[in-house]
C-alpha positions as CSV (number, residue, x, y, z in Angstrom):
1,X,0.0,0.0,0.0
2,X,2.9,2.4,0.7
3,X,3.9,2.2,-3.0
4,X,0.4,3.1,-4.2
5,X,1.2,6.8,-4.2
6,X,4.2,6.1,-6.6
7,X,2.3,3.8,-8.9
8,X,1.8,4.8,-12.6
9,X,4.1,7.9,-12.7
10,X,3.7,10.2,-15.7
11,X,6.0,9.6,-18.8
12,X,9.0,11.8,-19.1
13,X,8.8,13.6,-22.4
14,X,11.7,15.4,-24.1
15,X,10.3,18.2,-26.3
16,X,9.5,18.2,-29.2
17,X,7.3,15.2,-29.1
18,X,3.9,14.0,-30.2
19,X,1.3,11.9,-28.4
20,X,-2.0,10.2,-29.0
21,X,-4.4,9.0,-26.3
22,X,-7.5,6.8,-26.3
23,X,-9.9,6.3,-23.4
24,X,-11.9,3.1,-23.9
25,X,-14.9,1.9,-21.8
26,X,-14.3,-1.8,-21.2
27,X,-16.9,-4.2,-19.8
28,X,-15.8,-6.7,-17.2
29,X,-16.3,-9.7,-19.6
30,X,-13.9,-8.0,-22.1
31,X,-10.9,-7.6,-19.7
32,X,-9.4,-10.9,-20.6
33,X,-9.7,-10.1,-24.3
34,X,-8.1,-6.7,-23.7
35,X,-5.0,-8.4,-22.1
36,X,-4.8,-10.8,-25.0
37,X,-5.0,-8.0,-27.5
38,X,-2.1,-6.2,-25.7
39,X,0.0,-9.4,-25.6
40,X,-0.5,-9.9,-29.4
41,X,1.0,-6.4,-29.9
42,X,3.9,-7.0,-27.6
43,X,4.7,-10.3,-29.3
44,X,4.8,-8.5,-32.7
45,X,7.6,-6.3,-31.3
46,X,9.3,-9.0,-29.2
47,X,8.4,-7.4,-25.9
48,X,7.0,-9.1,-22.8
49,X,3.2,-8.7,-22.5
50,X,1.1,-7.9,-19.4
51,X,0.3,-10.6,-16.8
52,X,-3.2,-11.8,-16.0
53,X,-3.5,-9.4,-13.1
54,X,-1.8,-6.5,-14.7
55,X,-3.4,-3.0,-14.5
56,X,-0.7,-1.0,-16.3
57,X,2.0,-1.5,-18.9
58,X,4.9,0.4,-20.4
59,X,6.5,-0.9,-23.5
60,X,8.6,0.3,-26.4
61,X,7.2,-0.3,-29.9
62,X,10.0,0.7,-32.2
63,X,9.9,4.5,-32.5
64,X,6.9,4.6,-30.2
65,X,6.3,4.2,-26.4
66,X,3.0,2.8,-25.3
67,X,1.6,3.3,-21.8
68,X,-1.6,1.3,-21.0
69,X,-3.5,1.9,-17.7
70,X,-6.6,0.2,-16.5
71,X,-9.0,2.3,-14.4
72,X,-12.3,1.5,-12.8
73,X,-14.5,1.4,-15.9
74,X,-12.1,2.4,-18.7
75,X,-8.6,1.8,-20.0
76,X,-6.2,4.5,-21.3
77,X,-3.8,4.0,-24.1
78,X,-1.1,6.7,-24.4
79,X,1.3,6.6,-27.4
80,X,4.3,8.9,-27.5
81,X,6.7,9.6,-30.3
82,X,9.8,11.8,-30.2
83,X,10.3,14.7,-32.6
84,X,8.1,17.2,-34.2
85,X,6.0,16.8,-37.4
86,X,6.2,19.1,-40.4
87,X,3.1,20.8,-39.0
88,X,1.2,20.4,-35.7
89,X,-1.0,17.3,-35.7
90,X,0.3,16.2,-39.2
91,X,1.7,12.9,-38.0
92,X,0.0,11.6,-34.8
93,X,1.6,8.6,-33.2
94,X,-1.8,6.7,-33.4
95,X,-1.2,6.4,-37.2
96,X,2.2,4.7,-36.6
97,X,0.5,1.8,-34.7
98,X,0.1,-1.5,-36.6
99,X,-2.8,-1.3,-39.1
100,X,-6.1,-2.2,-37.5
101,X,-4.8,-2.7,-34.0
102,X,-6.4,0.3,-32.4
103,X,-9.7,-0.3,-34.2
104,X,-9.7,-3.8,-32.7
105,X,-9.2,-2.7,-29.1
106,X,-12.1,-4.2,-27.1
107,X,-14.6,-1.7,-25.7
108,X,-16.1,1.6,-26.7
109,X,-13.9,4.6,-27.3
110,X,-15.0,7.6,-25.2
111,X,-12.2,10.0,-25.8
112,X,-9.4,10.3,-28.4
113,X,-6.9,13.2,-28.4
114,X,-3.7,14.2,-30.1
115,X,-1.1,16.3,-28.3
116,X,1.8,18.0,-30.0
117,X,4.6,19.5,-27.9
118,X,6.6,22.0,-30.1
119,X,9.2,24.6,-29.3
120,X,7.5,27.9,-28.4
121,X,10.0,30.2,-30.1
122,X,8.6,31.7,-33.3
123,X,5.0,30.4,-32.8
124,X,2.4,33.1,-33.4
125,X,0.0,33.2,-30.5
126,X,-2.6,35.4,-32.2
127,X,-6.0,33.9,-32.3
128,X,-6.2,33.5,-36.1
129,X,-2.8,31.9,-36.3
130,X,-3.6,29.5,-33.5
131,X,-7.0,28.7,-35.0
132,X,-5.3,27.6,-38.2
133,X,-3.9,24.5,-36.3
134,X,-7.5,23.7,-35.1
135,X,-9.5,23.8,-38.3
136,X,-10.3,27.5,-38.0
137,X,-12.1,27.1,-34.7
138,X,-11.8,29.4,-31.7
139,X,-9.1,28.4,-29.3
140,X,-8.8,28.5,-25.5
141,X,-5.4,28.5,-23.8
142,X,-3.1,29.9,-21.2
143,X,0.5,29.9,-20.0
144,X,1.4,27.1,-17.6
145,X,4.2,26.1,-15.2
146,X,5.1,29.6,-14.3
147,X,5.7,30.6,-17.9
148,X,7.7,27.5,-18.9
149,X,5.0,26.6,-21.4
150,X,1.6,27.3,-22.9
151,X,-1.3,25.0,-23.9
152,X,-4.1,25.5,-26.4
153,X,-7.2,23.6,-27.5
154,X,-10.5,24.1,-29.3
155,X,-12.2,21.2,-27.4
156,X,-13.7,19.9,-30.6
157,X,-13.6,16.7,-32.5
158,X,-11.9,16.9,-35.8
159,X,-12.3,14.8,-39.0
160,X,-10.3,11.9,-37.5
161,X,-12.6,11.8,-34.5
162,X,-9.9,13.2,-32.1
163,X,-9.6,16.4,-30.2
164,X,-6.3,18.4,-30.1
165,X,-4.0,20.0,-27.6
166,X,-1.0,22.1,-28.7
167,X,1.7,22.6,-26.1
168,X,4.4,25.3,-26.6
169,X,7.7,24.4,-24.9
170,X,9.4,27.5,-23.4
171,X,11.7,25.7,-21.0
172,X,9.7,22.7,-19.8
173,X,11.8,20.0,-18.2
174,X,11.1,16.4,-19.3
175,X,9.3,15.8,-16.1
176,X,7.1,18.9,-16.5
177,X,6.4,18.0,-20.1
178,X,5.3,14.5,-19.1
179,X,3.1,15.8,-16.3
180,X,1.6,18.4,-18.5
181,X,0.9,15.7,-21.2
182,X,-0.8,13.5,-18.5
183,X,-2.9,16.3,-17.2
184,X,-4.1,17.3,-20.7
185,X,-5.2,13.8,-21.8
186,X,-6.9,13.2,-18.4
187,X,-8.8,16.5,-18.7
188,X,-10.1,15.4,-22.0
189,X,-10.9,11.8,-20.9
190,X,-12.5,12.8,-17.6
191,X,-14.4,15.6,-19.2
192,X,-16.0,13.3,-21.8
193,X,-16.6,10.5,-19.2
194,X,-18.3,13.0,-17.0
195,X,-20.5,14.1,-19.9
196,X,-21.8,10.6,-20.4
197,X,-24.3,11.4,-17.6
198,X,-25.8,14.4,-19.6
199,X,-27.9,12.4,-22.1
200,X,-29.3,10.4,-19.2
201,X,-30.2,13.6,-17.3
202,X,-31.9,15.0,-20.4
203,X,-33.8,11.7,-20.9
204,X,-35.0,11.7,-17.3
205,X,-36.2,15.3,-17.2
206,X,-39.5,15.0,-19.2
207,X,-40.6,12.0,-17.2
208,X,-39.7,13.7,-13.9
209,X,-41.9,16.7,-14.8
210,X,-44.8,14.3,-15.4
211,X,-44.2,12.4,-12.2
212,X,-44.0,15.7,-10.2
213,X,-47.3,16.8,-11.7
214,X,-49.0,13.5,-10.9
215,X,-47.6,13.5,-7.4
216,X,-48.8,17.0,-6.8
217,X,-52.4,16.0,-7.7
218,X,-52.2,12.9,-5.5
219,X,-50.9,14.9,-2.6
220,X,-53.6,17.5,-3.1
221,X,-56.2,14.7,-3.1
222,X,-54.8,13.3,0.1
223,X,-54.8,16.7,1.8
224,X,-58.5,17.2,0.9
225,X,-59.5,13.6,1.8
226,X,-60.5,12.8,-1.8
227,X,-60.1,9.6,-3.7
228,X,-60.3,5.9,-2.9
229,X,-57.4,4.7,-0.7
230,X,-56.8,1.7,-2.8
231,X,-56.6,3.7,-6.0
232,X,-54.3,6.3,-4.4
233,X,-52.0,3.5,-3.1
234,X,-51.8,2.0,-6.5
235,X,-50.9,5.3,-8.1
236,X,-48.2,6.0,-5.5
237,X,-46.8,2.6,-5.9
238,X,-46.6,3.1,-9.6
239,X,-44.8,6.4,-9.3
240,X,-42.4,5.0,-6.7
241,X,-41.5,2.2,-9.1
242,X,-40.9,4.6,-11.9
243,X,-38.7,6.8,-9.8
244,X,-36.7,3.9,-8.3
245,X,-36.3,2.6,-11.9
246,X,-34.9,5.9,-12.9
247,X,-32.5,6.0,-9.9
248,X,-31.3,2.5,-10.6
249,X,-30.6,3.3,-14.2
250,X,-28.8,6.5,-13.5
251,X,-27.3,6.4,-10.0
252,X,-24.0,4.9,-11.0
253,X,-23.6,7.2,-14.0
254,X,-24.4,10.3,-11.9
255,X,-22.0,9.2,-9.1
256,X,-19.2,8.7,-11.7
257,X,-20.1,12.1,-13.2
258,X,-19.4,13.8,-9.8
259,X,-16.1,12.0,-9.4
260,X,-14.9,12.7,-13.0
261,X,-16.0,16.4,-12.7
262,X,-13.9,16.8,-9.6
263,X,-10.9,15.2,-11.3
264,X,-11.3,17.6,-14.2
265,X,-11.3,20.6,-11.8
266,X,-8.3,19.2,-10.1
267,X,-6.3,18.7,-13.3
268,X,-7.2,22.2,-14.6
269,X,-6.1,23.8,-11.3
270,X,-2.8,21.9,-11.5
271,X,-2.0,23.6,-14.8
272,X,-1.5,26.9,-12.8
273,X,-2.8,28.9,-15.8
274,X,-1.6,32.4,-16.6
275,X,-3.9,34.4,-18.9
276,X,-2.8,35.2,-22.5
277,X,-4.3,38.4,-23.8
278,X,-7.3,37.8,-26.1
279,X,-7.8,34.1,-25.1
280,X,-10.1,32.5,-22.5
281,X,-8.3,30.2,-20.2
282,X,-9.1,26.5,-20.0
283,X,-10.7,27.1,-16.6
284,X,-13.0,29.8,-18.1
285,X,-14.0,27.4,-20.9
286,X,-14.9,24.7,-18.4
287,X,-16.8,27.2,-16.3
288,X,-18.9,28.3,-19.3
289,X,-19.4,25.0,-21.0
290,X,-18.6,22.0,-18.8
291,X,-19.8,23.3,-15.4
292,X,-23.4,24.0,-16.4
293,X,-23.6,20.4,-17.9
294,X,-22.4,19.0,-14.5
295,X,-24.9,21.3,-12.7
296,X,-27.7,19.8,-14.9
297,X,-26.7,16.3,-14.0
298,X,-26.5,17.1,-10.3
299,X,-29.9,18.9,-10.5
300,X,-31.6,15.8,-12.1
301,X,-30.0,13.5,-9.5
302,X,-31.2,15.6,-6.6
303,X,-34.7,15.9,-8.1
304,X,-34.9,12.1,-8.5
305,X,-33.9,11.7,-4.9
306,X,-36.3,14.4,-3.8
307,X,-39.1,12.7,-5.7
308,X,-38.3,9.4,-4.0
309,X,-38.5,11.1,-0.6
310,X,-41.7,13.0,-1.5
311,X,-43.4,9.8,-2.7
312,X,-42.3,8.1,0.5
313,X,-43.8,10.9,2.6
314,X,-47.0,10.7,0.6
315,X,-47.2,7.0,1.1
316,X,-46.7,7.5,4.9
317,X,-49.5,10.1,4.9
318,X,-51.8,7.6,3.1
319,X,-50.8,4.9,5.5
320,X,-51.7,7.2,8.4
321,X,-55.1,7.9,6.7
322,X,-55.7,4.2,6.2
323,X,-54.7,3.4,9.9
324,X,-57.1,6.1,11.1
325,X,-59.9,4.6,9.0
326,X,-59.0,1.1,10.3
327,X,-59.1,2.4,13.8
328,X,-62.6,3.8,13.2
329,X,-63.7,0.5,11.8
330,X,-62.2,-1.3,14.8
331,X,-64.1,1.0,17.2
332,X,-67.3,0.3,15.4
333,X,-66.6,-3.4,15.5
334,X,-65.7,-3.3,19.2
335,X,-68.9,-1.4,19.9
336,X,-70.9,-4.0,18.0
337,X,-69.2,-6.7,19.9
338,X,-69.9,-5.0,23.2
339,X,-73.6,-4.8,22.3
340,X,-73.6,-8.4,21.4
341,X,-71.9,-9.3,24.7
342,X,-74.6,-7.4,26.6
343,X,-77.3,-9.1,24.7
344,X,-75.7,-12.5,25.3
345,X,-75.4,-11.7,29.0
346,X,-79.1,-10.8,29.2
347,X,-79.9,-14.0,27.3
348,X,-77.7,-15.9,29.7
349,X,-79.5,-14.4,32.7
350,X,-82.8,-15.3,31.2
351,X,-81.7,-18.8,30.6
352,X,-80.4,-19.0,34.2
353,X,-83.8,-18.0,35.5
354,X,-85.4,-20.6,33.4
355,X,-82.9,-23.2,34.5
356,X,-83.6,-22.3,38.2
357,X,-87.3,-22.9,37.5
358,X,-86.6,-26.2,35.8
359,X,-84.4,-27.3,38.7
360,X,-87.1,-26.4,41.2
361,X,-89.8,-28.1,39.2
362,X,-87.6,-31.3,39.0
363,X,-86.7,-31.2,42.8
364,X,-90.4,-30.5,43.7
365,X,-91.4,-33.6,41.8
366,X,-88.9,-35.7,43.7
367,X,-90.1,-34.3,47.0
368,X,-93.7,-35.1,46.0
369,X,-92.8,-38.6,45.1
370,X,-91.0,-38.9,48.5
371,X,-94.0,-37.5,50.5
372,X,-96.4,-39.9,48.7
373,X,-94.2,-42.8,49.6
374,X,-94.0,-41.8,53.2
375,X,-97.8,-41.4,53.4
376,X,-98.3,-44.8,51.9
377,X,-96.0,-46.1,54.7
378,X,-98.7,-45.1,57.3
379,X,-97.9,-41.4,58.2
380,X,-100.9,-39.2,57.8
381,X,-100.1,-35.8,56.1
382,X,-100.8,-34.1,52.8
383,X,-98.1,-34.6,50.1
384,X,-99.2,-31.5,48.3
385,X,-98.7,-29.4,51.4
386,X,-95.2,-30.8,51.8
387,X,-94.4,-30.0,48.2
388,X,-95.8,-26.4,48.5
389,X,-93.8,-25.8,51.6
390,X,-90.6,-27.2,50.0
391,X,-90.8,-25.1,46.8
392,X,-89.5,-21.8,48.3
393,X,-86.6,-23.6,50.0
394,X,-85.7,-25.4,46.8
395,X,-86.0,-22.2,44.7
396,X,-83.7,-20.3,47.1
397,X,-81.1,-23.2,47.2
398,X,-81.1,-23.5,43.4
399,X,-80.8,-19.7,42.9
400,X,-77.8,-19.4,45.2
401,X,-76.1,-22.5,43.8
402,X,-76.3,-21.2,40.2
403,X,-75.2,-17.7,41.3
404,X,-72.2,-19.2,43.2
405,X,-71.2,-21.3,40.2
406,X,-71.4,-18.2,37.9
407,X,-69.2,-16.2,40.3
408,X,-66.5,-18.9,40.5
409,X,-66.4,-19.0,36.7
410,X,-65.9,-15.2,36.5
411,X,-63.1,-15.4,39.1
412,X,-61.3,-18.1,37.2
413,X,-61.6,-16.1,34.0
414,X,-60.1,-13.0,35.7
415,X,-57.2,-15.0,37.0
416,X,-56.5,-16.5,33.6
């Protein structure tokens, strides 16, 4: 880990020199094919290829030097050739690679840039003269490295599909030239990688507006107590699914956009620009063109997250409304159960009264049979009189027995 800060140092470049750079998005399943493609190139020039776990490679290819680096989601190919061409950008190193090799690199090319480092003496820095090297387009640029050099670019893609940077050497050391070259190609690569989020942001915007309008109507309906709860819940669930789908499809890209944008700002600040009269600096160009695009991406991301939170709050409000309605239903149900319990108690008391009467009637019959049997045995009294006298005592005994049994049952229920 201690060596990580020294990993992948910039190339040392002795001016004049030319460089070409490619940034290629590579899927995980294409990583092995990428290494095999690099090994085939190294074998052609008799150089050792990268290992299976390699993440960077420096190799000489005749008059060229190739530097390959694997990053999180993309790989960078930097080709450097010594010497200046007859005119800036007339002989980029990419054209000196074996025919078809760059076109066969696995992945999707995101950024391609040519950088020419030429002696600064005698180079006309007027806008029209500089524009001639960039197809007549307007140029941004500034002095760098405390006056040891100057950089210029139009930030456009030219007929070969590559952007261009012109570096004027006014005393750059090989280390400074190498670091400047690294910063310039990274500015271009990270700028375009960050802008990959912009089409997603533009695609998400119309649907977000529609979702915001629908959510406003649903929330207004909730506030006024309108609509069927089941229909409202269905609509909220649908909106939540759409927002979460948008977040899932864009969250990684927006996160990468923030990281790449910060790297661009860092690399631009490391140039330590000094204004050249009549030209906007690289930082100014980024502030006017690049920064608003990044702000758009951040705004869309925040709106998506805000929509998700608002839908969650609306769902919580609807849930509260449903809970209140359920509580009211429960109260009605409990009141109904209470009425039924009281009716059942009254019925039970009625049944208990009837049961006491039935018990007394049964016991009185037994007493009558007993009295008749005794009279038949020779004792002289009236059986009906005996039964009449026994009925009050039997009724009292039956009543208190049933009441006691009911009281014991109630006590056992309270204990349980």
